[in-house]
N, C-alpha and C positions, 0 to 999 in steps of 0.2 A: 400494448407493448411497443408497437411500431411507432406510435405517437411519442413515447418517451424517449426512444432512440433518436428520432429526427429532432425533437426538442432539445435534447442534450447536445447533439452535434451542432445545432445551430447556435446555442449559447457559447459552446467551445470556440466555435469559429468566430463568433463576435468578440470574445474576450482576446483571442489571439490576434485578430485583424485590427483591433483598435489602434495600437501603436502604429501600424503601417498606414492606416487611413489618416492619422493625425500628422504623419510626416510630410513636411514640405518638399517641393521639387528639388529645392537647392541644397538639400542636406547631404552631407558626404558620409554619414554613419549608415551602416546597414540596419535593416528593420530589427535583427536580433540584438544588436547593440542598444537599440533604443527601448527594448522591453526592460522594465525595471526588475531588478533581482527579486524583491519581495513579492511582486506580482506573480512571478513564475513559481516561486516557492508556495505562496499561498494557494496557488491553483494545483500545483503537484503533490505537496505534501499530504493533503487529506486523501487524494486518490491513492497514492502509494501505501499509506497507512491502512487505508480501507481494504486494498487488495491484500496486503500482508495479513490482516486480521481475518479476512474471508478465507484465505488459503490456509492459515492456522487452524481456524475453526473446522474446515472441511477435512484437514489432516487428522486433527484430534477426533473427529467423528469416525473416521476409518480405523484409527487405532483402537477406540474403545469397542467398535464393532467387531473388529478381529479378535480381541481379548475376550469379549463375551461368547463369541462363537467358539473359540478354543476351550474356553472353560466349560462351556456346555458339552462339548465332545470329550473332554478329559478333565473331570473335576479334581482330580488328584494333583494337577498342575496349577490349580487356581492361584495359590499364593505366590508361586514363582512368577506366573503371568502378570499378576497385579504389580508385582515389583518392577518388572520390566516395563509395564505400561505406564507406570508413574514416572520412571525415568525418561521414557519417550515423550510423555506429555510435557515434561519440564523442558525438554530440548526444543520442542516445537514452540512452546510459550516464549522461550528465550529469544527465538528468532523474531518473534513479533516485538518484544521488548526492545530488541536492538534496533528494530525499524523505528520504534517510537523514539529512541534516543537520537537517532540520525535526524529525524524530522524536527525534533526540538533544537537540536544544534543548527539546522539550517534556518529555522525560524528565528532564533534569538541571537544568532551571530551571523557575521557576514565573512564567511571564509575566503571569498574571492576578492573582497575589497572593491565591489562594483558600486 
């Protein structure tokens, strides 16, 4: 596990540091202005989408676990709990879909005109 953390951090630092290492001494632009827009979006979009999907999956697991526990304790409320669970799952999934839409917008458009 520690190996993957160190390897991931090393790759991240190399990707971020490449524009800084390529910059000459006589340039007047900052390092952040030299990093291409699409390079940063291509690096950040999968990370953000993966985090949103992981968070949504964890949240859905908690919802289903709570509903199963509540139904086991009180079987008479099973139908109402299932309805509430489905609404909750739809709202959690909507957040992940919104993240996907934002990622696709950032990948295929250039809203900042960089």
